Residue frames as qw, qx, qy, qz and C-alpha x, y, z in Angstrom:
[[0.844, -0.017, -0.522, 0.124, -82.09, -61.25, 16.30],
 [0.565, -0.802, 0.154, -0.117, -81.17, -61.40, 19.96],
 [0.035, 0.713, -0.697, 0.060, -77.61, -62.02, 21.06],
 [0.593, -0.187, 0.761, -0.184, -78.47, -65.49, 22.40],
 [0.806, 0.480, 0.301, -0.170, -80.18, -66.43, 19.14],
 [0.454, 0.815, -0.358, -0.044, -77.25, -65.14, 17.10],
 [0.188, -0.591, 0.776, -0.117, -74.73, -67.04, 19.25],
 [0.712, 0.028, 0.675, -0.193, -76.75, -70.25, 19.06],
 [0.752, 0.638, 0.091, -0.137, -77.17, -69.97, 15.28],
 [0.234, 0.797, -0.556, 0.003, -73.43, -69.34, 14.93],
 [0.403, -0.391, 0.815, -0.143, -72.66, -72.42, 17.01],
 [0.799, 0.301, 0.487, -0.184, -75.07, -74.55, 14.96],
 [0.590, 0.775, -0.202, -0.102, -73.38, -73.31, 11.78],
 [0.034, -0.689, 0.721, -0.067, -69.98, -74.29, 13.22],
 [0.618, -0.123, 0.755, -0.183, -71.20, -77.78, 14.15],
 [0.787, 0.524, 0.277, -0.171, -72.83, -78.35, 10.77],
 [0.418, 0.820, -0.385, -0.065, -69.78, -77.08, 8.89],
 [0.263, -0.555, 0.785, -0.084, -67.47, -79.31, 10.90],
 [0.640, 0.026, 0.755, -0.144, -69.49, -82.47, 10.30],
 [0.720, 0.634, 0.272, -0.075, -70.21, -81.75, 6.63],
 [0.668, -0.175, 0.295, 0.661, -66.56, -80.78, 6.12],
 [0.281, 0.779, 0.319, 0.462, -67.38, -77.28, 4.92],
 [0.252, 0.080, -0.247, 0.932, -66.30, -73.78, 5.79],
 [0.043, 0.585, 0.615, -0.527, -68.84, -71.85, 7.87],
 [0.130, 0.500, -0.153, -0.842, -68.74, -69.07, 5.26],
 [0.166, 0.073, -0.800, -0.571, -69.91, -71.56, 2.62],
 [0.007, -0.406, -0.897, 0.174, -73.10, -72.43, 4.52],
 [0.282, -0.268, -0.211, -0.897, -76.41, -70.80, 3.72],
 [0.336, -0.052, 0.683, -0.646, -79.03, -71.11, 6.46],
 [0.726, 0.298, 0.253, -0.566, -81.72, -72.25, 4.01],
 [0.501, 0.473, -0.655, -0.310, -79.68, -74.55, 1.75],
 [0.956, -0.139, 0.000, -0.257, -80.61, -78.21, 1.95],
 [0.470, -0.609, 0.634, 0.082, -77.84, -80.35, 3.44],
 [0.724, 0.092, 0.664, 0.161, -78.39, -83.22, 0.99],
 [0.583, 0.733, 0.334, 0.110, -79.30, -81.36, -2.20],
 [0.190, 0.961, -0.172, 0.107, -76.78, -78.53, -1.93],
 [0.197, -0.758, 0.613, -0.106, -73.94, -79.96, 0.17],
 [0.731, 0.238, -0.623, -0.141, -74.25, -83.66, -0.79],
 [0.322, -0.417, 0.701, -0.481, -74.46, -84.73, 2.85],
 [0.542, -0.063, -0.813, -0.203, -75.19, -88.38, 3.54],
 [0.684, -0.584, -0.290, -0.327, -77.28, -89.84, 6.34],
 [0.781, -0.229, -0.342, 0.469, -74.22, -90.75, 8.42],
 [0.291, 0.226, -0.123, 0.921, -72.96, -87.16, 8.36],
 [0.383, -0.524, -0.187, -0.737, -76.42, -85.93, 9.33],
 [0.798, -0.469, -0.377, 0.009, -76.56, -88.38, 12.24],
 [0.613, -0.040, -0.275, 0.739, -73.19, -86.99, 13.36],
 [0.039, -0.411, -0.035, -0.910, -74.65, -83.47, 13.20],
 [0.642, -0.544, -0.323, -0.432, -77.64, -84.58, 15.28],
 [0.808, -0.330, -0.364, 0.324, -75.41, -86.22, 17.90],
 [0.434, 0.132, -0.172, 0.874, -73.15, -83.16, 18.08],
 [0.264, -0.515, -0.140, -0.804, -76.14, -80.86, 18.57],
 [0.764, -0.517, -0.352, -0.156, -77.39, -83.07, 21.39],
 [0.736, -0.175, -0.302, 0.580, -73.97, -83.06, 23.08],
 [0.236, 0.370, -0.035, 0.898, -73.52, -79.31, 22.68],
 [0.362, -0.430, 0.036, -0.827, -76.70, -78.45, 24.54],
 [0.087, -0.088, 0.891, -0.437, -77.15, -81.55, 26.70],
 [0.657, 0.186, 0.155, -0.714, -80.47, -82.42, 25.09],
 [0.386, 0.067, 0.903, 0.176, -82.05, -85.45, 23.50],
 [0.423, 0.312, -0.268, -0.807, -83.66, -84.88, 20.14],
 [0.761, 0.173, 0.555, -0.289, -86.41, -87.36, 19.38],
 [0.383, -0.104, 0.759, 0.517, -85.49, -89.48, 16.37],
 [0.352, 0.676, 0.644, 0.059, -88.82, -88.55, 14.79],
 [0.043, 0.933, 0.026, -0.355, -87.42, -85.03, 14.42],
 [0.561, -0.292, 0.529, 0.566, -84.44, -86.20, 12.36],
 [0.436, 0.480, 0.612, 0.452, -86.23, -85.73, 9.02],
 [0.013, 0.962, 0.267, -0.057, -86.96, -82.10, 9.91],
 [0.384, -0.734, 0.293, 0.478, -83.27, -81.20, 10.06],
 [0.735, 0.511, 0.349, 0.276, -82.67, -80.34, 6.41],
 [0.382, 0.676, -0.053, 0.628, -80.82, -77.02, 6.73],
 [0.303, 0.120, -0.501, 0.801, -79.27, -74.75, 9.36],
 [0.372, -0.272, 0.063, -0.885, -82.52, -72.92, 10.08],
 [0.826, -0.247, -0.337, -0.380, -84.49, -76.13, 10.66],
 [0.662, 0.018, -0.605, 0.441, -81.64, -77.51, 12.80],
 [0.009, 0.211, -0.379, 0.901, -81.99, -74.43, 15.00],
 [0.616, -0.263, -0.124, -0.732, -85.77, -74.90, 15.23],
 [0.849, -0.153, -0.503, -0.062, -85.47, -78.55, 16.28],
 [0.504, 0.061, -0.553, 0.661, -82.76, -77.77, 18.85],
 [0.178, -0.272, 0.197, -0.925, -84.74, -74.81, 20.20],
 [0.753, -0.285, -0.254, -0.536, -87.83, -76.99, 20.68],
 [0.827, -0.093, -0.523, 0.184, -85.84, -79.77, 22.34],
 [0.429, 0.054, -0.443, 0.785, -84.00, -77.31, 24.61],
 [0.177, -0.797, -0.570, 0.089, -87.18, -75.30, 25.35],
 [0.330, -0.091, 0.011, 0.939, -85.58, -71.98, 24.32]]
């Protein structure tokens, strides 16, 4: 993993943890936000908005359903930010 990738993943973990009211250490990159962490759609919309603000991007609403875990959140942000 490159330094930039590691830093971006860490920041995504921090954002997700904050909005799902979890500790970063409790997050697993592949654990489903709804099934494992009992996240609701409002919390997930907050995560989406925070990701957009963090990187100054606009994530197409059609991509919302793809954001199911930390890894997929990174993929959607990376595509939207053209990393």
